[in-house]
ZAMARGU-4260 file (C-alpha; in steps of 0.2 Angstrom, whole numbers, plus 5000, padded with zeros to 4 digits):
<rodrens>
0) 5915/5275/6756 | 5923/5266/6742 | 5940/5258/6745 | 5952/5252/6733 | 5967/5240/6735
5) 5979/5228/6727 | 5977/5209/6729 | 5993/5204/6738 | 6001/5191/6727 | 6019/5190/6721
10) 6015/5193/6703 | 6002/5203/6693 | 6002/5189/6680 | 5991/5178/6691 | 5976/5178/6680
15) 5986/5174/6664 | 5993/5159/6673 | 5976/5153/6678 | 5969/5155/6661 | 5984/5146/6653
20) 5983/5131/6664 | 5964/5129/6665 | 5959/5134/6647 | 5953/5116/6643 | 5942/5116/6659
25) 5936/5134/6658 | 5918/5129/6660 | 5922/5122/6677 | 5920/5140/6684 | 5901/5138/6685
30) 5903/5123/6696 | 5915/5133/6707 | 5903/5148/6710 | 5887/5137/6711 | 5896/5126/6724
35) 5901/5141/6734 | 5883/5146/6734 | 5877/5129/6740 | 5890/5130/6754 | 5884/5147/6759
40) 5866/5140/6760 | 5871/5125/6770 | 5880/5135/6783 | 5866/5147/6785 | 5854/5133/6788
45) 5865/5126/6801 | 5866/5142/6810 | 5847/5144/6809 | 5845/5126/6816 | 5857/5131/6830
50) 5846/5147/6834 | 5860/5159/6829 | 5851/5165/6813 | 5833/5167/6808 | 5825/5157/6794
55) 5813/5168/6785 | 5804/5153/6776 | 5810/5158/6759 | 5815/5143/6747 | 5834/5140/6748
60) 5840/5140/6730 | 5852/5146/6717 | 5847/5157/6703 | 5857/5159/6687 | 5852/5172/6674
65) 5859/5176/6657 | 5858/5193/6649 | 5865/5192/6631 | 5863/5211/6628 | 5872/5216/6643
70) 5884/5202/6641 | 5882/5196/6659 | 5880/5180/6668 | 5873/5181/6686 | 5874/5168/6700
75) 5864/5172/6716 | 5862/5162/6732 | 5852/5166/6748 | 5865/5159/6760 | 5873/5168/6774
80) 5881/5182/6764 | 5897/5191/6769 | 5902/5207/6779 | 5915/5219/6772 | 5928/5211/6783
85) 5923/5193/6777 | 5924/5199/6759 | 5941/5205/6762 | 5946/5189/6771 | 5938/5176/6759
90) 5939/5184/6743 | 5955/5195/6744 | 5966/5186/6756 | 5961/5167/6758 | 5958/5165/6739
95) 5976/5170/6737 | 5984/5163/6752 | 5993/5150/6742 | 5997/5161/6727 | 6015/5162/6731
100) 6017/5143/6732 | 6007/5142/6716 | 6018/5154/6707 | 6033/5144/6712 | 6026/5127/6707
105) 6014/5130/6692 | 6028/5127/6679 | 6030/5109/6686 | 6012/5105/6689 | 6002/5093/6679
110) 5987/5105/6678 | 5976/5092/6687 | 5966/5100/6701 | 5975/5117/6701 | 5958/5126/6704
115) 5954/5125/6723 | 5970/5115/6727 | 5978/5132/6729 | 5962/5141/6735 | 5958/5148/6718
120) 5940/5142/6716 | 5932/5159/6715 | 5945/5166/6703 | 5941/5153/6690 | 5928/5166/6684
125) 5941/5176/6676 | 5944/5162/6663 | 5928/5168/6655 | 5926/5186/6662 | 5933/5203/6659
130) 5926/5210/6675 | 5917/5202/6690 | 5906/5210/6703 | 5900/5203/6720 | 5885/5210/6729
135) 5883/5202/6746 | 5873/5205/6762 | 5877/5196/6778 | 5863/5188/6789 | 5872/5199/6802
140) 5866/5217/6805 | 5879/5225/6793 | 5878/5235/6777 | 5878/5226/6760 | 5894/5226/6751
145) 5899/5228/6733 | 5916/5221/6727 | 5923/5223/6710 | 5939/5218/6700 | 5945/5216/6682
150) 5957/5202/6687 | 5972/5212/6686 | 5977/5211/6705 | 5967/5227/6708 | 5950/5228/6717
155) 5937/5240/6724 | 5925/5238/6739 | 5911/5249/6745 | 5894/5248/6752 | 5878/5245/6741
160) 5860/5245/6743 | 5856/5226/6741 | 5841/5222/6752 | 5841/5203/6753 | 5852/5191/6762
165) 5865/5181/6751 | 5877/5184/6738 | 5875/5189/6719 | 5890/5187/6708 | 5889/5196/6691
170) 5901/5190/6677 | 5904/5202/6663 | 5908/5189/6650 | 5923/5193/6638 | 5921/5194/6620
175) 5929/5178/6616 | 5918/5168/6628 | 5901/5172/6621 | 5896/5154/6622 | 5893/5156/6640
180) 5879/5169/6636 | 5869/5155/6628 | 5855/5149/6639 | 5856/5131/6632 | 5875/5130/6635
185) 5872/5136/6653 | 5859/5123/6656 | 5870/5110/6649 | 5884/5115/6661 | 5871/5115/6676
190) 5866/5097/6670 | 5885/5092/6669 | 5891/5099/6685 | 5876/5103/6696 | 5863/5090/6692
195) 5863/5083/6710 | 5867/5098/6721 | 5856/5098/6736 | 5846/5115/6733 | 5836/5119/6718
200) 5845/5128/6704 | 5835/5139/6692 | 5841/5146/6675 | 5832/5161/6668 | 5835/5171/6652
205) 5834/5190/6651 | 5825/5190/6668 | 5810/5179/6662 | 5808/5172/6679 | 5812/5155/6686
210) 5804/5139/6679 | 5807/5121/6685 | 5823/5118/6694 | 5836/5109/6683 | 5843/5098/6696
215) 5837/5084/6707 | 5841/5089/6725 | 5839/5071/6732 | 5846/5059/6719 | 5842/5041/6720
220) 5859/5036/6726 | 5856/5047/6742 | 5842/5036/6747 | 5843/5020/6757 | 5842/5004/6745
225) 5827/4998/6754 | 5817/5014/6749 | 5821/5012/6731 | 5811/5002/6718 | 5817/4994/6702
230) 5807/5006/6692 | 5816/5021/6701 | 5833/5013/6698 | 5829/5011/6679 | 5822/5028/6678
235) 5838/5036/6686 | 5849/5026/6674 | 5840/5032/6659 | 5840/5050/6664 | 5858/5050/6670
240) 5866/5041/6656 | 5853/5044/6642 | 5854/5025/6638 | 5837/5019/6634 | 5842/5000/6636
245) 5837/4994/6653 | 5852/4989/6664 | 5853/4971/6669 | 5856/4974/6687 | 5865/4986/6699
250) 5875/4988/6715 | 5869/5001/6727 | 5883/5008/6738 | 5878/5015/6755 | 5891/5016/6768
255) 5894/5028/6783 | 5909/5020/6792 | 5924/5020/6792 | 5921/5032/6777 | 5906/5039/6769
260) 5902/5032/6752 | 5886/5032/6742 | 5882/5028/6724 | 5875/5016/6711 | 5884/5006/6699
265) 5875/4999/6684 | 5879/4984/6673 | 5873/4989/6655 | 5869/4977/6641 | 5884/4975/6630
270) 5882/4981/6612 | 5897/4971/6605 | 5905/4957/6613 | 5921/4959/6602 | 5927/4974/6612
275) 5927/4981/6629 | 5915/4996/6629 | 5920/5010/6641 | 5906/5016/6652 | 5905/5032/6662
280) 5907/5032/6681 | 5903/5050/6688 | 5912/5055/6704 | 5904/5067/6716 | 5909/5076/6732
285) 5893/5080/6742 | 5883/5080/6727 | 5895/5091/6718 | 5902/5084/6702 | 5921/5081/6701
290) 5924/5072/6685 | 5921/5056/6675 | 5931/5040/6677 | 5944/5045/6690 | 5954/5029/6690
295) 5963/5034/6706 | 5946/5032/6715 | 5937/5020/6704 | 5947/5004/6698 | 5950/5004/6679
300) 5940/4989/6676 | 5924/4996/6684 | 5924/5010/6671 | 5916/4997/6660 | 5900/5000/6670
305) 5889/5016/6671 | 5887/5023/6688 | 5887/5037/6701 | 5899/5038/6716 | 5898/5051/6729
310) 5913/5052/6741 | 5912/5067/6754 | 5929/5062/6761 | 5937/5066/6744 | 5941/5085/6742
315) 5931/5093/6728 | 5947/5100/6721 | 5963/5090/6723 | 5977/5084/6712 | 5978/5066/6705
320) 5995/5063/6713 | 5987/5066/6730 | 5973/5053/6726 | 5986/5040/6720 | 5995/5041/6737
325) 5980/5044/6749 | 5977/5028/6759 | 5959/5033/6762 | 5956/5034/6744 | 5964/5017/6741
330) 5952/5010/6755 | 5937/5017/6746 | 5943/5009/6729 | 5945/4992/6737 | 5928/4994/6745
335) 5919/4998/6729 | 5928/4982/6721 | 5922/4971/6736 | 5904/4977/6734 | 5904/4973/6716
340) 5911/4956/6718 | 5899/4953/6732 | 5884/4957/6721 | 5890/4946/6707 | 5893/4931/6720
345) 5876/4934/6727 | 5868/4933/6710 | 5877/4917/6706 | 5872/4908/6722 | 5854/4915/6723
350) 5848/4917/6706 | 5859/4906/6694 | 5846/4907/6680 | 5848/4926/6679 | 5866/4925/6681
355) 5868/4914/6666 | 5856/4925/6656 | 5867/4940/6659 | 5884/4931/6657 | 5886/4936/6639
360) 5885/4954/6644 | 5896/4953/6660 | 5909/4940/6655 | 5921/4952/6647 | 5919/4964/6662
365) 5923/4950/6674 | 5938/4943/6665 | 5945/4960/6662 | 5943/4964/6680 | 5952/4948/6685
370) 5967/4952/6675 | 5968/4970/6681 | 5964/4967/6700 | 5970/4952/6709 | 5958/4955/6724
375) 5943/4955/6712 | 5950/4939/6704 | 5951/4930/6721 | 5933/4935/6725 | 5925/4930/6709
380) 5936/4915/6702 | 5924/4902/6707 | 5909/4910/6698 | 5917/4911/6681 | 5907/4900/6669
385) 5908/4895/6651 | 5897/4886/6639 | 5902/4868/6636 | 5899/4857/6621 | 5881/4853/6626
390) 5877/4871/6628 | 5877/4871/6647 | 5886/4883/6658 | 5900/4875/6668 | 5914/4882/6679
395) 5932/4876/6678 | 5929/4864/6693 | 5914/4856/6684 | 5923/4851/6669 | 5927/4833/6664
400) 5946/4835/6663 | 5958/4822/6656 | 5967/4816/6672 | 5985/4816/6672 | 5986/4802/6686
405) 5998/4814/6695 | 5992/4826/6708 | 6007/4837/6704 | 6003/4839/6686 | 5988/4851/6680
410) 5972/4844/6674 | 5968/4848/6655 | 5953/4858/6651 | 5949/4858/6632 | 5942/4873/6623
415) 5934/4878/6607 | 5936/4895/6598 | 5925/4892/6583 | 5911/4879/6584 | 5908/4879/6565
420) 5926/4877/6559 | 5931/4865/6573 | 5915/4854/6571 | 5926/4839/6566 | 5936/4839/6582
425) 5920/4843/6592 | 5912/4827/6585 | 5927/4817/6590 | 5927/4823/6608 | 5908/4821/6609
430) 5909/4803/6603 | 5921/4799/6617 | 5911/4809/6630 | 5925/4822/6632 | 5919/4840/6636
435) 5926/4856/6631 | 5922/4875/6634 | 5918/4888/6621 | 5930/4903/6621 | 5925/4914/6607
440) 5928/4931/6615 | 5943/4942/6610 | 5948/4942/6628 | 5948/4923/6631 | 5966/4920/6625
445) 5973/4932/6637 | 5961/4926/6651 | 5965/4908/6649 | 5984/4912/6650 | 5981/4922/6665
450) 5972/4908/6674 | 5986/4896/6670 | 5998/4908/6677 | 5988/4910/6693 | 5986/4891/6695
455) 6000/4883/6686 | 5999/4866/6696 | 5980/4865/6694 | 5975/4869/6676 | 5981/4868/6658
460) 5971/4874/6644 | 5972/4865/6627 | 5963/4870/6611 | 5953/4855/6605 | 5963/4854/6589
465) 5980/4855/6598 | 5983/4836/6602 | 5976/4819/6601 | 5975/4812/6618 | 5975/4794/6623
470) 5956/4794/6626 | 5954/4797/6607 | 5966/4783/6601 | 5960/4766/6597 | 5977/4758/6600
475) 5995/4762/6596 | 5997/4760/6578 | 6009/4766/6564 | 6009/4763/6545 | 6026/4768/6539
480) 6023/4764/6521 | 6007/4774/6521 | 6016/4788/6529 | 6029/4788/6516 | 6016/4789/6502
485) 6007/4804/6510 | 6023/4813/6512 | 6028/4811/6494 | 6011/4817/6488 | 6010/4832/6499
490) 6029/4836/6498 | 6029/4849/6512 | 6044/4849/6523 | 6035/4860/6536 | 6021/4847/6538
495) 6023/4832/6550 | 6014/4816/6545 | 6008/4803/6558 | 5997/4788/6555 | 5986/4784/6570
500) 5971/4772/6574 | 5957/4783/6581 | 5941/4777/6590 | 5931/4787/6578 | 5932/4779/6560
505) 5922/4792/6551 | 5935/4806/6551 | 5950/4802/6538 | 5962/4815/6545 | 5964/4829/6557
510) 5976/4843/6558 | 5984/4848/6575 | 5996/4861/6581 | 6006/4863/6597 | 5996/4873/6609
515) 6010/4885/6615 | 6017/4887/6597 | 6000/4893/6591 | 5998/4904/6606 | 6015/4912/6603
520) 6011/4915/6585 | 5994/4923/6589 | 6002/4934/6602 | 6014/4940/6589 | 6000/4944/6576
525) 5991/4953/6590 | 6006/4965/6592 | 6007/4968/6574 | 6021/4955/6570 | 6020/4943/6556
530) 6011/4927/6560 | 6023/4916/6551 | 6021/4897/6548 | 6016/4886/6562 | 6023/4868/6562
535) 6007/4857/6559 | 6005/4839/6561 | 5993/4829/6550 | 5985/4814/6559 | 5979/4801/6547
540) 5966/4790/6554 | 5970/4772/6548 | 5954/4766/6557 | 5944/4775/6543 | 5940/4763/6528
545) 5944/4777/6515 | 5962/4778/6522 | 5964/4759/6523 | 5962/4758/6504 | 5974/4772/6499
550) 5989/4759/6496 | 5978/4749/6484 | 5975/4764/6472 | 5986/4769/6457 | 5997/4784/6459
555) 5984/4796/6451 | 5970/4791/6462 | 5982/4791/6477 | 5987/4809/6473 | 5968/4814/6472
560) 5962/4806/6488 | 5977/4812/6498 | 5976/4830/6492 | 5957/4830/6495 | 5959/4823/6513
565) 5973/4835/6517 | 5962/4850/6512 | 5947/4844/6521 | 5958/4842/6537 | 5966/4860/6534
570) 5949/4868/6532 | 5943/4862/6549 | 5959/4869/6556 | 5959/4887/6548 | 5952/4897/6534
575) 5959/4892/6518 | 5969/4903/6507 | 5962/4908/6489 | 5974/4895/6481 | 5969/4881/6493
580) 5950/4885/6491 | 5952/4884/6472 | 5961/4868/6473 | 5947/4860/6484 | 5933/4867/6473
585) 5942/4859/6458 | 5943/4842/6467 | 5925/4843/6472 | 5920/4847/6453 | 5930/4832/6448
590) 5921/4821/6460 | 5904/4828/6454 | 5909/4824/6436 | 5914/4806/6440 | 5897/4804/6450
595) 5887/4810/6435 | 5896/4799/6423
</rodrens>
């Protein structure tokens, strides 16, 4: 006997509301009904194990079929099925138990996780369907049931002649959603949402039978780390992320207490060290895909990695506001951070050679992670390394620093940003046995400032062209007459001239700029403000034989030598302007002509 009724909700406009809010995520309907089928199979297997149901030996699976001519998409499982009473309860009543609440709140909602959060999982099918039918037969001794509704709060329910246990859902796809009648599109959705579901999923077209399953029922991350080989890890990475460059190393997460967590995080090779490349961390719940890069669960800096995280304790459908405030989720996030830090520390201590070989690829990740996550910084601060002037990797504590003679003052660590342009300064430092680190990544200015902020009484970073320390000076000396001559020739009120005797007598002059004034200017440029003129100081080395003879030259030659020395010093400090380059070229040509004559 056929029965008809109204779905008891406060408004007949429920379906338009669902479609409005979830239009951008309409393809999620397939995940919802496949996940329901998986759940039905899991429950039946449990009953069979307990002796409350009979296992007929048939393969547990999900079958998806597409019929373009009939405009139908069918999803069928062989789980426990439903009786008429259960259809009424689970489809008509429970699915809309939160409908009134939903209708009151939807206008204020942010749209995240609405499906399922209000018990609406099954009804996501109406985002793509004009009409939906359910054919189901329970494992219990009861008639098979046919349920049908066009989504306008009216349904019908009657007996049918389905012979096999389980549930078949037939979606009559609407005219505007024909893309979901394309076999390749459906296969892509299965790969996106269902690639790791625990029972085989088959897709057929026009009833052409089933081929190989599209999913992996026991993905690598579900296995114990001791049972996985390096080749398996690499293969899983390639197949999951379609990246044919081998990952450098990985972290296998496998935890059962105090919460369940499984997954694998991969450190990929970096294609461009001048930017932070976003990876993809896929979040699952019991092998059912939730979303990519959920920052409420996975710390933001870890999204530079590629990986798979499966958290059964996180509901499949839940709002992000819930995730932000849930303590268990916060514990999971902290645990993931700790495991990554532990892996990096272990590699640093036990395989320093490999760690150093990977450093160029992981440096930006680690520095960004330190800035973003204080717990991560505290765990990895002692394994941060830089190349020094000799090409060796050193940590901050390994560096030869200029002692202040006062424990309350920070030690100075010198750094280089451009080895070619700052070659003259590097030569000075090397001659005196002073070391420095190479900081040529875009993130380094931010990171050095961050480290200073974290340890203001221990470390001070100074670029190699920012000051002339006492270790570079031969003696205190000043030639006021020479200073005046140079000032008159250069005629630049913004340039400070100092004469100084340096230990290195080969370099006639160098340019220096106050460290913090330069940082302030660079920060302004980074945020789109004008860089402006930075107050520069020209240090003229009176130990250099060329400088010592300037006062003996006539005015013309003084002008030539001083301009030439100034431009050489400037070119070691920054890229010359077009006008400055042309002047230096003309001076070089003049020297060449004199040499030829």
